[in-house]
C-alpha positions in Angstrom: 2.9 7.6 57.6 0.0 5.6 59.2 -1.9 8.2 61.3 -3.7 5.8 63.7 -0.3 4.2 64.4 1.2 7.6 65.3 -1.7 8.3 67.6 -1.3 5.0 69.4 2.4 5.6 69.7 1.8 9.0 71.3 -0.8 7.5 73.6 1.6 4.8 74.6 4.4 7.4 75.4 1.9 9.5 77.4 0.8 6.4 79.3 4.3 5.4 80.2 5.1 8.9 81.5 1.9 9.0 83.5 2.6 5.6 85.0 5.7 7.2 86.6 4.1 10.4 87.8 1.7 8.8 90.3 4.5 6.9 91.9 6.5 10.1 92.4 3.5 12.1 93.6 2.4 9.4 96.1 5.9 8.9 97.5 5.3 11.3 100.4 1.7 10.3 101.0 0.4 7.7 103.4 0.3 4.0 102.5 -1.4 3.1 99.3 -5.2 2.7 99.4 -6.6 -0.8 99.1 -9.0 -2.1 96.5 -11.7 -2.0 99.3 -10.9 1.6 100.1 -11.4 2.6 96.4 -14.6 0.5 96.2 -15.9 2.2 99.4 -15.1 5.7 98.1 -16.9 5.0 94.8 -20.1 4.4 96.8 -19.4 7.2 99.2 -19.6 9.8 96.5 -20.7 10.3 92.9 -17.7 8.1 92.0 -14.2 9.5 92.0 -12.4 12.8 91.8 -9.0 13.8 93.1 -10.3 16.0 96.0 -12.3 13.1 97.6 -9.4 10.7 97.0 -7.1 13.2 98.8 -9.6 13.3 101.7 -9.6 9.6 101.9 -5.8 9.5 102.0 -5.8 12.2 104.8 -8.7 10.9 107.0 -9.0 7.3 106.2 -12.4 5.6 105.6 -13.7 6.0 109.2 -12.5 9.6 109.5 -14.0 10.6 106.2 -17.3 9.0 107.0 -17.6 10.7 110.4 -16.6 14.1 109.0 -19.3 13.7 106.3 -22.0 12.5 108.7 -21.3 15.4 111.1 -21.4 17.7 108.0 -17.9 19.0 108.8 -16.6 18.9 105.3 -17.5 22.3 104.1 -14.7 23.3 101.7 -15.9 26.1 99.5 -17.2 25.4 96.1 -14.9 26.7 93.2 -15.4 30.5 93.0 -16.8 30.3 89.4 -19.4 27.8 90.5 -20.4 29.9 93.4 -20.7 32.9 91.0 -22.8 30.8 88.6 -25.1 29.7 91.4 -25.5 33.3 92.7 -26.5 34.3 89.2 -29.6 32.2 89.4 -32.7 34.1 90.6 -34.3 30.8 91.6 -31.6 30.4 94.2 -31.2 34.0 95.4 -34.7 35.3 95.4 -37.1 34.4 98.3 -39.8 32.0 97.2 -42.6 34.3 98.3 -41.2 37.0 96.0 -40.9 34.6 93.1 -44.4 33.5 93.6 -45.8 37.0 94.0 -44.0 38.1 90.8 -45.5 35.1 89.0 -49.0 35.9 90.2 -48.7 39.5 89.2 -47.6 38.6 85.7 -50.5 36.2 85.5 -52.9 39.0 86.4 -51.3 41.3 83.9 -51.7 38.7 81.2 -55.4 38.3 81.9 -55.9 42.0 81.6 -54.3 42.2 78.1 -56.6 42.0 75.1 -56.3 39.0 72.8 -53.7 39.5 70.1 -50.0 39.3 69.3 -49.0 41.3 72.4 -50.7 38.9 74.7 -49.2 35.9 72.9 -45.7 37.4 73.2 -46.3 38.2 76.9 -47.5 34.7 77.6 -44.4 33.3 75.8 -42.1 35.5 77.8 -43.8 34.5 81.1 -43.4 30.8 80.2 -39.7 31.3 79.4 -39.2 33.0 82.7 -40.9 30.2 84.7 -39.0 27.6 82.7 -35.7 29.4 83.4 -36.5 29.2 87.2 -37.2 25.5 86.8 -33.9 24.9 84.9 -32.0 26.9 87.5 -33.3 24.7 90.3 -32.1 21.6 88.4 -28.8 23.2 87.6 -28.3 24.0 91.3 -28.7 20.4 92.3 -26.3 19.1 89.6 -23.6 21.7 90.3 -23.7 20.9 94.0 -23.6 17.2 93.2 -20.5 17.6 91.0 -18.5 20.1 93.1 -19.9 19.6 96.6 -17.2 18.6 99.1 -19.5 16.4 101.2 -20.3 13.8 98.6 -22.2 11.6 100.9 -24.6 14.4 101.7 -24.9 15.4 98.1 -26.0 11.9 97.2 -28.5 12.0 100.0 -29.9 15.3 98.7 -30.5 13.6 95.3 -31.9 10.5 97.0 -34.4 12.4 99.1 -35.4 14.6 96.2 -36.4 11.4 94.4 -38.0 9.8 97.5 -40.0 13.0 98.2 -40.6 13.6 94.5 -42.3 16.7 93.1 -43.1 17.4 89.5 -42.1 20.7 88.0 -44.8 20.5 85.3 -47.7 20.8 87.8 -49.0 24.2 88.9 -46.3 26.5 90.3 -44.0 23.8 91.4 -41.4 24.9 88.9 -41.4 28.4 90.6 -40.9 26.7 94.0 -38.6 23.8 93.4 -35.4 25.6 94.2 -36.9 26.6 97.6 -37.9 22.9 98.0 -34.2 21.8 97.6 -32.6 24.5 99.7 -35.2 24.8 102.6 -36.8 21.4 102.8 -34.3 18.8 101.6 -30.7 20.0 102.0 -30.9 21.2 105.6 -32.4 17.9 106.7 -30.6 15.4 104.5 -28.5 14.1 107.4 -30.8 14.9 110.2 -33.8 13.2 111.8 -36.2 11.6 109.3 -39.3 13.0 111.0 -37.8 16.5 110.7 -37.2 15.9 107.0 -40.7 14.6 106.5 -42.2 17.6 108.3 -40.1 20.0 106.2 -41.4 18.4 103.0 -44.9 18.4 104.4 -44.7 22.2 104.9 -42.9 22.9 101.7 -45.0 25.0 99.2 -43.8 22.7 96.3 -45.2 19.6 98.0 -48.4 21.3 99.2 -49.1 22.2 95.6 -47.9 19.0 93.9 -50.0 16.6 96.1 -52.9 19.0 96.5 -52.9 19.5 100.3 -53.2 23.2 99.7 -56.8 22.4 98.7 -57.4 20.1 101.6 -60.0 21.7 103.9 -62.8 20.8 106.2 -65.8 19.8 104.1 -63.6 19.5 101.0 -61.2 16.8 102.1 -58.4 15.9 99.6 -56.7 12.6 100.4 -53.9 12.7 97.8 -51.1 13.8 100.0 -52.2 11.7 103.0 -52.2 8.5 100.8 -48.7 9.2 99.3 -47.3 10.2 102.7 -48.1 6.8 104.0 -47.5 4.7 100.9 -44.5 6.3 99.3 -42.8 8.5 101.9 -42.9 6.5 105.1 -44.6 3.1 105.5 -44.6 1.5 102.0 -47.2 -0.7 100.5 -48.6 -3.5 102.6 -47.5 -2.0 105.9 -50.7 -2.7 107.7 -52.5 0.6 107.5 -56.0 0.9 106.2 -58.0 3.2 103.9 -59.5 4.5 107.1 -56.0 5.5 108.3 -55.5 7.5 105.1 -58.9 9.2 105.6 -58.0 10.1 109.2 -54.6 11.4 108.2 -56.3 13.5 105.5 -58.5 15.1 108.2 -55.5 15.7 110.4 -53.9 17.5 107.4 -56.8 19.8 106.7 -55.8 23.5 106.9 -52.1 22.8 106.1 -51.6 25.0 103.0 -50.2 28.2 101.5 -50.3 31.8 102.7 -52.7 33.7 100.4 -50.9 36.2 98.2 -54.0 38.2 97.2 -53.1 41.1 99.5 -56.3 40.9 101.5 -55.9 40.9 105.3 -56.7 37.7 107.2 -58.6 38.4 110.3 -58.9 35.6 112.8 -60.8 35.8 116.1 -58.4 35.5 119.1 -59.2 31.8 119.7 -58.3 30.9 116.1 -55.4 33.4 115.8 -53.7 31.5 118.6 -53.9 28.3 116.5 -52.7 29.8 113.3 -49.2 28.8 112.2 -47.2 30.9 109.8 -43.8 29.9 108.5 -42.7 31.5 105.2 -45.2 30.5 102.6 -46.6 27.7 104.7 -49.7 28.4 106.7 -51.8 26.3 109.0 -55.2 27.9 108.7 -57.5 26.9 111.6 -60.6 28.0 109.7 -59.9 25.3 107.2 -59.1 22.6 109.7 -61.4 19.7 110.9 -61.2 19.8 114.7 -62.9 16.4 115.2 -61.0 13.8 117.2 -59.3 11.1 115.0 -57.9 7.6 115.3 -54.7 7.0 113.4 -52.9 3.6 113.3 -54.9 2.7 116.4 -53.9 5.8 118.4 -56.2 8.6 119.4 -55.4 12.1 118.0 -57.4 14.8 119.8 -58.6 17.6 117.5 -56.5 20.6 118.5 -55.0 22.0 115.3 -51.4 21.9 114.0 -50.2 19.8 116.9 -52.2 17.0 115.4 -49.9 17.1 112.4 -46.7 16.9 114.5 -48.3 14.0 116.5 -49.2 12.2 113.3 -45.7 12.6 111.9 -44.1 11.3 115.1 -46.5 8.3 115.2 -45.9 7.3 111.6 -42.2 7.7 111.6 -41.8 5.6 114.8 -43.6 2.7 113.2 -41.3 -0.3 112.6 -42.6 -0.4 109.0 -41.2 3.1 108.4 -37.8 2.0 109.7 -37.8 -1.0 107.4 -39.1 0.9 104.3 -36.6 3.8 104.5 -33.7 1.4 105.2 -34.7 -0.7 102.3 -34.8 2.2 99.9 -31.5 3.6 101.1 -29.9 0.2 100.7 -31.3 -0.2 97.2 -29.8 3.2 96.2 -26.3 2.7 97.8 -25.8 -1.1 97.8 -27.8 -3.3 95.5 -31.1 -3.6 93.6 -31.9 -6.4 96.0 -30.0 -5.5 99.2 -29.1 -8.2 101.8 -32.0 -8.5 104.2 -29.6 -8.7 107.2 -28.2 -5.3 106.2 -31.6 -3.8 105.9 -32.6 -5.3 109.3 -29.5 -3.7 111.0 -30.2 -0.4 109.4 -33.9 -0.5 110.5 -32.8 -1.3 114.1 -30.5 1.7 114.0 -33.4 3.8 112.6 -35.6 2.7 115.5 -33.0 3.0 118.2 -31.9 6.5 117.1 -35.5 7.8 116.5 -34.8 8.1 112.8 -31.4 9.7 112.8 -30.4 9.5 109.1 -26.7 10.0 109.9 -26.6 7.0 112.2 -28.5 4.8 109.7 -25.9 5.8 107.0 -23.1 4.9 109.4 -24.5 1.4 109.8 -24.7 1.2 106.0 -21.2 2.4 105.2 -19.6 0.3 107.9 -21.4 -2.8 106.6 -19.3 -5.6 105.0 -22.2 -6.0 102.5 -21.3 -2.6 101.0 -17.9 -3.9 99.9 -19.2 -7.4 99.1 -21.5 -5.9 96.4 -18.8 -3.6 95.0 -19.0 -3.3 91.2 -22.5 -4.7 91.1 -24.6 -1.5 91.4 -25.5 0.0 88.0 -25.6 3.8 87.9 -28.8 5.4 87.0 -28.6 8.3 84.5 -28.2 11.0 87.2 -25.4 9.1 88.8 -23.8 8.4 85.4 -23.9 12.0 84.2 -22.7 13.5 87.5 -19.9 11.0 87.9 -18.7 11.2 84.3 -18.3 14.9 84.6 -16.6 14.6 87.9 -14.0 12.1 86.6 -13.5 13.7 83.2 -13.0 17.3 84.4 -12.0 16.6 88.0 -12.9 19.9 89.7 -12.5 22.2 86.7 -15.3 24.7 87.0 -17.8 24.5 84.1 -19.6 27.6 82.8 -22.9 26.1 81.5 -25.0 23.5 83.2 -27.5 23.2 80.4 -25.8 20.2 78.7 -26.1 18.3 82.0 -29.8 19.0 82.0 -30.2 18.1 78.4 -28.4 14.8 78.9 -30.7 13.8 81.7 -33.7 14.7 79.6 -32.3 12.5 76.8 -31.7 9.6 79.3 -35.3 9.9 80.7 -34.4 10.9 84.2 -34.7 14.7 84.6 -34.6 16.1 88.0 -38.2 17.1 89.1 -39.4 15.3 85.9 -41.2 12.3 87.3 -45.0 12.9 86.7 -46.1 10.4 89.3 -45.1 10.8 93.0 -43.3 7.5 93.3 -40.0 8.8 92.2 -37.6 7.3 89.6 -36.9 3.6 89.8 -33.7 2.6 91.8 -33.1 -0.7 89.9 -30.9 -1.4 86.9 -33.6 -2.9 84.8 -35.2 0.6 84.4 -32.1 2.1 82.9 -30.2 -0.7 81.0 -32.2 -1.2 77.8 -30.4 -1.2 74.5 -31.9 2.3 73.7 -30.7 3.6 77.1 -27.2 2.2 76.6 -26.9 3.6 73.1 -27.9 7.1 74.3 -25.4 6.7 77.2 -22.6 6.0 74.8 -23.4 9.1 72.8 -23.2 11.2 76.0 -20.0 9.5 77.0 -18.6 10.5 73.6 -19.8 14.1 74.0 -18.0 14.3 77.4 -15.0 12.4 76.2 -14.5 14.6 73.1 -15.1 17.8 74.8 -17.6 19.2 72.2 -20.4 19.7 74.8 -20.5 23.4 75.6 -20.0 22.8 79.3 -17.3 25.5 79.3 -19.1 27.9 77.0 -21.2 30.4 79.0 -24.7 31.1 77.8 -24.6 33.6 75.0 -20.9 33.3 74.6 -19.1 32.2 71.4 -15.8 31.4 73.1 -15.0 27.7 72.6 -14.3 25.4 75.5 -10.9 23.9 76.5 -11.2 20.9 74.3 -11.3 17.2 75.3 -10.5 16.2 78.9 -7.4 14.3 79.9 -8.6 11.5 82.1 -5.2 9.7 82.3 -4.2 11.6 85.4 -2.7 10.3 88.7 -6.3 9.8 89.9 -6.9 7.4 87.1 -3.7 5.5 87.6 -4.0 5.1 91.3 -7.7 4.5 91.7 -9.0 3.1 88.4 -6.3 1.6 86.2 -5.3 -1.3 88.5 -8.9 -2.4 88.8 -10.1 -2.3 85.2 -11.3 -5.6 83.7 -9.5 -7.3 80.8 -12.3 -6.4 78.5 -12.1 -2.7 79.3 -8.3 -2.7 79.0 -8.6 -4.4 75.6 -11.2 -1.8 74.4 -9.0 1.0 75.6 -6.0 -0.4 73.7 -8.0 -0.2 70.5 -8.8 3.5 70.8 -7.3 5.5 67.9 -7.4 8.9 69.7 -7.5 10.3 73.3 -11.1 11.3 72.7 -12.1 7.8 71.7 -10.2 6.4 74.7 -12.2 8.7 77.0 -15.4 7.6 75.4 -14.6 3.9 75.8 -13.7 4.4 79.5 -16.9 6.4 80.3 -19.1 3.9 78.5 -17.4 0.8 80.0 -19.1 -1.6 82.4 -16.3 -0.8 84.9 -17.3 2.8 85.1 -21.1 2.3 84.8 -21.1 -0.1 87.7 -19.9 0.9 91.1 
């Protein structure tokens, strides 16, 4: 008997059965969703899963959007995912304690005599620091895959890239989980100036862009320059090198709390100007109290209040509204988004004093979002997250390391951009032949199930095998909208695993 023929016959019988099941399952549900509804939902989240499809059926487009923007969708993560996240010291240990432990280990290393013991201790210390870095990356990816508020999870990933920090510099790898959970996630849907100020005070950002070393008489302009060029105003926004220099003076003294154990004694006048929030410290002894002129506006030398004034001044510039709106539209809509859409988003930004949720409402209610459906190529992070969401559809994985390895292979690791400009948002950065070949290999690993996602670290228990993607979700939301080329390719698959691979590597899935 011809084996491939038997496989095709079995697939055909399965497909016929599954074509009936969605009809029965949806009989008691609201009216069928339109092609526009599905296109909208694919942009609203990291593509499709059954839970978000059910929310769309229940709430409708507008209801789902409003619930997400108000952050009211707070269904619990699967219990095994919660347990996995709670097992990560990077997510459960205060950043100050992590950093203190790291510094103590460094001191112990210095005290050891040269030899094998010191080499072994140094290796163990590196492994521990690398484990914290990996846990931070895993935390982001697990929330992205299983988080119920998919629009917020996309914004968390977007802002992490926009306010990029590199784990390979200094102690950023120790502090990156704190950066996500205390600077980015709480402000992802809030006011932009609050988000900017949170990143400014984050220990990870202070170390990465060197403002921890920025002090009166030893001014470091790195962060001031990137804050204006990359984080707020963009290139060619009309500010000058003098503005960068003045902002750097404003930022003097914004740094980290010393962990050397020595008491800090400030005279009463300076003690009143000291600001202490977790690991962030504004040290008035290190601040330049001269009066400044920023973007044509006077800033009187008075301490930390100069920083809040500067943040308000910068984020209320029309250039900031345009730049942030442009970047959001590039991520969610198109590599070259329609200027009219960007202009409307920028107006909302200005009118709402930088309310991110209101800007996103303008974007997700825009006809341009649907007009561009199917034309936005997924970057590696979007591809990996969405492929796992579709293939396993809520099934809790036990090991996030394959996700991290796949992003490393595709050249877009979280916290892995050396330069502060973040990963590119356009297709040309991710669509080379080498990139597509690697993407196909990862699609095959996911489609075949031989990927260790469901094998816990240190366990020898095998995973559940290959995923079944031909579910009611697929037949309702994907099958009717597949191109002829994709359907022809799927018809040529000789096994369910190959069928999965062909779907996950198809243009229909890799463009949203």
